[in-house]
C-alpha positions in Angstrom: -79.5 -20.1 14.9 -80.1 -23.6 16.2 -83.8 -24.2 15.3 -84.0 -27.5 17.1 -83.0 -25.8 20.4 -85.7 -23.1 19.9 -88.4 -25.7 19.1 -87.4 -27.9 22.1 -87.6 -24.9 24.4 -91.1 -24.0 23.2 -92.4 -27.6 23.3 -91.3 -27.9 26.9 -93.8 -25.2 27.8 -96.9 -26.2 25.8 -98.7 -29.2 24.4 -100.2 -27.2 21.6 -99.4 -28.5 18.1 -100.2 -25.3 16.0 -101.4 -25.5 12.5 -102.0 -21.8 11.9 -99.4 -19.1 12.5 -100.4 -15.4 13.0 -97.9 -12.5 12.7 -99.4 -9.3 14.2 -97.9 -6.0 13.1 -97.7 -2.5 14.5 -100.8 -1.6 16.6 -102.3 -5.1 16.1 -100.5 -7.1 18.8 -103.6 -7.3 21.0 -105.8 -8.5 18.1 -105.6 -12.0 19.6 -105.5 -12.4 23.4 -106.8 -14.7 26.1 -106.7 -17.9 24.0 -108.0 -21.1 25.6 -105.0 -23.0 26.9 -102.8 -20.0 26.3 -99.0 -20.1 26.9 -96.9 -17.0 26.6 -93.2 -17.4 25.6 -91.1 -14.2 25.4 -88.7 -14.1 22.5 -85.9 -13.3 24.9 -86.3 -16.7 26.7 -85.8 -18.7 23.5 -82.2 -19.8 22.9 -80.6 -17.8 20.1 -83.8 -16.0 19.2 -83.9 -12.3 18.3 -86.0 -9.8 20.2 -88.3 -7.1 18.9 -87.3 -3.5 19.7 -90.1 -1.5 18.1 -92.8 0.3 20.1 -96.1 -1.5 19.8 -94.5 -4.9 19.5 -94.8 -7.0 22.7 -92.1 -9.5 21.6 -93.6 -12.9 22.5 -95.2 -16.0 21.1 -98.7 -17.0 22.2 -99.8 -20.6 21.8 -103.3 -21.7 22.3 -106.6 -22.2 20.4 -108.3 -19.5 18.4 -111.7 -20.1 16.9 -111.1 -23.8 17.9 -107.9 -24.0 15.8 -104.4 -24.6 17.4 -102.4 -21.4 16.7 -99.0 -19.9 17.2 -99.1 -16.1 17.4 -96.2 -13.6 17.0 -97.0 -10.5 19.0 -94.3 -8.4 17.4 -91.9 -9.1 14.5 -88.4 -8.4 13.5 -87.3 -5.8 10.9 -84.2 -5.2 8.8 -83.9 -1.7 10.1 -83.4 -3.0 13.6 -80.0 -4.2 12.5 -80.9 -7.9 11.9 -79.3 -9.7 9.0 -81.8 -11.0 6.4 -81.5 -14.7 7.6 -82.6 -13.6 11.1 -85.8 -12.3 9.7 -86.8 -15.8 8.7 -86.1 -17.5 12.0 -89.6 -17.1 13.5 -91.3 -18.5 10.3 -89.0 -21.5 10.3 -89.6 -22.2 14.0 -93.4 -22.0 13.3 -92.9 -24.5 10.4 -91.0 -26.9 12.6 -93.7 -26.6 15.2 -96.3 -27.8 12.6 -97.7 -24.6 11.1 -98.7 -24.9 7.5 -100.9 -21.8 7.1 -99.6 -18.3 7.9 -101.8 -15.2 8.3 -99.6 -12.0 8.2 -100.7 -8.5 9.1 -98.8 -5.2 8.9 -99.3 -1.4 9.0 -98.6 0.2 5.6 -98.7 3.6 3.9 -101.2 4.0 1.1 -99.8 4.7 -2.3 -102.9 4.0 -4.4 -104.8 7.4 -4.6 -108.1 5.6 -4.2 -107.1 4.3 -0.7 -108.0 6.0 2.6 -106.3 5.6 6.0 -108.2 2.9 7.9 -108.7 0.7 4.8 -107.5 -2.9 4.8 -105.6 -4.3 1.8 -105.4 -8.0 0.9 -101.9 -8.5 -0.5 -101.8 -10.2 -3.8 -98.1 -9.8 -4.6 -95.1 -7.8 -3.5 -92.1 -5.7 -4.7 -88.9 -6.4 -2.9 -87.2 -3.2 -3.9 -84.2 -3.5 -1.6 -83.8 -7.2 -2.5 -83.5 -8.3 1.1 -83.7 -12.0 0.9 -83.6 -14.3 4.0 -82.5 -17.2 1.9 -79.2 -15.7 1.0 -76.3 -18.1 2.1 -76.2 -21.8 2.5 -79.6 -23.5 1.8 -81.2 -25.6 4.6 -82.7 -28.5 2.6 -85.1 -29.5 5.3 -87.0 -26.2 4.7 -87.0 -26.1 1.0 -85.3 -26.0 -2.4 -82.4 -23.7 -3.3 -84.5 -21.7 -5.8 -88.2 -21.5 -4.5 -90.9 -20.3 -6.9 -92.7 -17.1 -5.8 -95.5 -17.1 -8.4 -98.1 -18.0 -5.8 -96.4 -16.8 -2.6 -99.8 -15.3 -1.6 -102.3 -18.1 -1.8 -104.9 -17.3 -4.4 -107.6 -19.3 -2.8 -107.0 -17.4 0.5 -107.1 -14.0 -1.4 -110.6 -14.9 -2.8 -111.7 -16.1 0.6 -110.7 -12.9 2.3 -112.3 -10.7 -0.4 -115.5 -12.8 0.0 -115.5 -12.2 3.8 -114.9 -8.5 3.2 -118.0 -8.2 1.0 -120.1 -10.2 3.3 -119.1 -8.1 6.4 -119.1 -4.8 4.5 -115.5 -4.1 5.4 -113.3 -1.4 3.8 -111.3 -4.1 2.0 -109.0 -3.6 -1.0 -106.6 -5.8 -2.8 -103.2 -4.8 -4.1 -99.4 -5.0 -4.3 -97.2 -4.3 -1.3 -93.8 -2.8 -1.7 -91.1 -3.2 0.9 -88.5 -0.4 1.7 -85.9 -0.8 4.4 -86.8 2.1 6.7 -86.6 3.2 9.4 -87.1 6.6 7.7 -90.3 7.0 5.9 -90.1 7.2 2.1 -89.7 10.5 0.2 -92.5 11.8 -2.1 -90.2 11.0 -5.0 -89.8 7.4 -3.9 -93.6 7.1 -3.5 -94.1 8.4 -7.0 -91.6 5.8 -8.3 -93.4 3.0 -6.4 -96.7 4.1 -7.8 -95.3 3.9 -11.4 -94.0 0.4 -10.6 -97.5 -0.7 -9.6 -97.3 -0.7 -5.8 -100.5 0.1 -3.9 -99.0 0.2 -0.4 -95.6 0.4 1.2 -94.1 -0.8 4.4 -90.9 -2.1 6.1 -91.7 -5.7 6.8 -93.6 -8.8 5.6 -91.6 -9.6 2.5 -88.8 -11.6 4.2 -91.4 -13.5 6.1 -93.4 -14.4 3.0 -90.2 -15.5 1.2 -89.3 -17.8 4.1 -92.8 -19.2 4.2 -92.8 -19.9 0.5 -89.5 -21.6 0.9 -91.0 -23.8 3.6 -94.1 -24.7 1.5 -96.5 -22.8 3.8 -99.8 -21.2 2.5 -99.8 -17.5 3.1 -102.6 -14.9 3.5 -101.4 -11.3 4.2 -103.4 -8.1 5.0 -102.1 -4.5 5.3 -103.8 -2.0 7.5 -103.5 1.3 5.6 -102.5 3.3 8.6 -101.6 6.5 6.8 -101.3 7.9 3.2 -97.7 7.7 2.0 -95.4 10.7 1.7 -96.6 13.4 -0.8 -100.2 12.1 -1.0 -101.3 14.5 1.8 -99.6 17.7 2.6 -98.4 16.8 6.1 -95.5 14.9 7.8 -95.7 11.3 8.8 -95.5 10.1 12.4 -95.2 6.6 13.9 -97.9 7.6 16.5 -100.3 8.1 13.6 -99.6 4.7 12.3 -100.3 3.2 15.7 -103.5 5.2 16.2 -105.0 4.2 12.9 -104.0 0.5 13.3 -105.9 0.6 16.6 -108.9 2.2 15.0 -109.0 -0.5 12.3 -108.4 -3.4 14.6 -112.1 -4.2 14.7 -112.1 -4.6 10.9 -109.0 -6.8 11.0 -110.5 -8.9 13.8 -113.7 -9.5 11.8 -111.7 -10.5 8.8 -109.4 -12.8 10.8 -112.3 -14.4 12.5 -114.0 -15.2 9.2 -110.7 -16.6 7.8 -110.2 -18.8 10.7 -113.7 -20.1 10.7 -113.4 -21.0 7.0 -110.2 -23.1 7.5 
């Protein structure tokens, strides 16, 4: 896509120069609302921009101030299972970077693999497993964003991980830390796949986030990411999985996530 056209469209509608980007996952789209100086920009109005098709994703940017910081908020994201090519999954992060964002806070809803976890817990992501190897950097490299072969050793900023865990202890939140595994979806994983992921070291599984983190690392952005453990993964409990359950648990845990995000923003 033509990133310059997208950025030009956004800048015509707001005078906010965001430094922090927020990506709000399933059930968390209303975590940030009514921002001072808020401007709403539907994805469908941005030239060449994809649209979100998943229930629970509003599909728009919010620009304004949150905890006195200029922010750019994604209310809804894009997924590989919606039919988008990997490069399209990076477009929002790249637009954020061109708008001035250098810190990215990502949320998602995930299934709990770690047997110590419970639905409703939050998990600070310390690393990921890109099992389907979906990489938004495949193809010609755009040098203005980053190098051809970006390092992923510290894709999840270690200082931010420590900061989030400290906030969790202070606020007595049900906060964990662990490794996030991405699967393509949209079907949920089988019990056998969950056992495999557990052996590989994954603590939670979902269908997003990894392409965004890769794009952010490529752009040189600092990333903090938190999963809402919205359900226990297939085979952990003897019952089927439903998207409605994911949404309900995310809504229940929204207060915990809001407290964590508020503390993070205040510390920036």
